[in-house]
C-alpha positions as CSV (number, residue, x, y, z in Angstrom):
1,M,0.0,0.0,0.0
2,S,1.3,3.5,-0.8
3,R,1.6,6.2,1.8
4,A,-0.8,8.3,-0.4
5,S,-3.6,5.9,0.6
6,L,-3.4,7.4,4.1
7,L,-5.6,10.2,2.7
8,L,-8.5,7.8,2.8
9,L,-8.4,7.3,6.5
10,S,-11.2,8.2,8.9
11,P,-10.9,11.2,11.1
12,T,-10.0,8.9,14.0
13,R,-7.2,7.3,12.1
14,D,-6.2,10.7,10.8
15,R,-5.7,11.8,14.4
16,A,-3.8,8.6,15.3
17,L,-1.5,9.2,12.3
18,A,-0.8,12.8,13.5
19,V,0.0,11.5,17.0
20,A,2.3,8.7,15.5
21,F,4.1,11.3,13.4
22,G,4.6,13.5,16.5
23,I,6.1,10.6,18.4
24,R,8.5,9.8,15.6
25,L,9.4,13.5,15.3
26,R,10.1,13.8,19.0
27,T,12.1,10.6,19.0
28,L,14.3,11.6,16.1
29,R,14.8,15.1,17.5
30,R,15.9,13.8,20.9
31,Q,18.3,11.3,19.2
32,C,19.9,14.3,17.6
33,F,20.1,16.0,21.1
34,L,18.1,19.0,19.8
35,T,15.6,21.1,21.7
36,Q,12.4,22.1,20.0
37,E,13.8,25.5,19.5
38,D,17.0,24.2,18.0
39,L,15.0,22.1,15.5
40,A,12.8,25.0,14.7
41,D,15.8,27.2,13.9
42,R,17.3,24.6,11.7
43,C,14.0,24.1,9.8
44,R,13.0,27.8,9.8
45,L,9.8,26.9,11.6
46,S,8.4,28.2,14.9
47,R,8.9,26.4,18.1
48,T,5.1,26.4,18.5
49,T,4.8,24.5,15.2
50,I,7.3,21.9,16.4
51,R,5.4,21.5,19.7
52,R,2.1,21.2,18.0
53,L,3.4,18.6,15.6
54,E,5.0,16.5,18.4
55,A,1.7,16.7,20.3
56,G,-0.2,15.4,17.3
57,E,-2.4,18.6,17.3
58,V,-1.8,19.2,13.6
59,R,-1.0,17.2,10.5
60,P,2.2,18.2,8.8
61,R,2.2,19.6,5.3
62,V,4.6,18.2,2.7
63,H,6.9,21.2,2.8
64,T,7.0,20.9,6.6
65,V,8.0,17.2,6.5
66,T,10.7,18.1,4.0
67,A,12.1,20.9,6.2
68,L,12.0,18.6,9.2
69,A,13.8,15.8,7.4
70,T,16.5,18.3,6.2
71,G,16.9,19.7,9.7
72,L,17.2,16.2,11.2
73,H,19.4,14.8,8.4
74,V,17.0,12.0,7.7
75,D,14.9,10.9,4.7
76,A,11.4,12.3,4.8
77,A,10.1,8.7,4.8
78,D,11.7,8.2,8.2
79,L,9.3,10.7,9.7
80,I,6.2,9.0,8.2
81,P,4.6,6.3,10.2
82,D,4.0,2.9,8.5
83,P,0.6,3.2,6.7
84,A,0.0,-0.6,6.9
85,H,-0.6,-0.2,10.7
86,F,-3.3,2.4,10.2
87,W,-4.9,0.6,7.2
88,A,-5.1,-2.7,9.1
89,E,-6.9,-1.0,12.0
90,E,-9.3,0.8,9.7
91,K,-10.4,-2.6,8.2
92,R,-11.1,-4.3,11.5
93,P,-14.8,-5.1,12.2
């Protein structure tokens, strides 16, 4: 399944995806020994944006994922949670 199919998720799964993205972002940021402010500066984003992403309050836009990946020196795909997990839960009875 492609990651593009995540667009077909229910609002509940959409929220779960945002939370999973935030957990991955926080984990990668901490592995780089960066504060939210440090990462925000590297990515030219606000610290509030980093906080909201890590809390799963907002879904990241493509340009934001790209900026974060560049700032963390990882592939953008490393930030995206595995869609199979969310798709499988969506199909459960």
